[in-house]
C-alpha positions, 0 to 999 in steps of 0.5 A, a space after each residue: 407313428 409306431 416307434 421302431 426299436 434300435 439295433 445295437 451291435 459290436 465290432 472288436 477283435 477277439 477278446 475285446 469284450 463284445 460279449 461282456 459289453 453286449 450283456 450289460 447294454 441289453 440290461 441298460 437298454 431293456 433290450 433283447 439280447 441275441 448271442 451268436 455263440 448261444 444260437 450256434 451251440 444250440 443248433 450245432 452242438 459239438 459241430 464247430 471245431 475250427 474257424 472254417 466250421 464257424 464261418 459255415 454255420 454262422 452263414 447258415 444262421 444269418 437269414 433266420 436271425 435277420 428276419 427274427 431281428 427285424 420282426 423284433 425291431 418292428 414292434 418297437 423293441 431294441 435288440 443287442 446282438 452279440 454277433 461280430 461285425 468285424 468286417 465290412 461285409 458283416 457290418 453291411 448285413 447289420 446296416 441292411 437289417 436295420 435300414 430295411 425296416 427303417 430302424 435305427 442302429 449303433 455300432 459300438 467299436 471296441 478299439 483295443 490293441 492286441 495286447 489288451 485283447 490277448 490278456 482278456 483272452 487269457 483271463 477268459 480261458 482261465 474263467 471258462 476252461 471249456 473255451 481253452 481249445 479255441 481261446 489261443 494266441 494262434 486262433 487270435 492271430 488267425 482271426 485277427 487277420 480278417 479284422 477290418 476297423 469300421 470307417 465313417 464312409 460305411 454309413 454307420 452310427 459308430 460309437 468308439 470305446 477305446 482301451 484304457 492304455 
């Protein structure tokens, strides 16, 4: 019987640390890391200037990424996806991706409060000035309105990582 890879993906508000944790997990698991930000900036350079642009281009990317990830999982390689799983609909996309090829999955829920996320966003803005236009309190508030915490009823293998406070 062929060993299938495991799909790892993240849920957490903007600034919760999904990208940082995904990079470390990929190293720890010797897994392939796929970053939505990297794909979007390569395929659509300078075309994402609003949250609506992000939603449009992200949706265009998903069919290609899904097939690519399923191929990787099917040969026994773990995949860490730095793509947000912040709504029930998005989490179903990840779950379907894994289950369609009979691969296992794990959702890492970075459960930080708004204040913790905003502090990390401020720090990221200082470390990466090119993100200053997007990493704002206003964008955080707008994006957080869509956030849905994962629930056991979704059929996910959830590992919750709480904030320190």
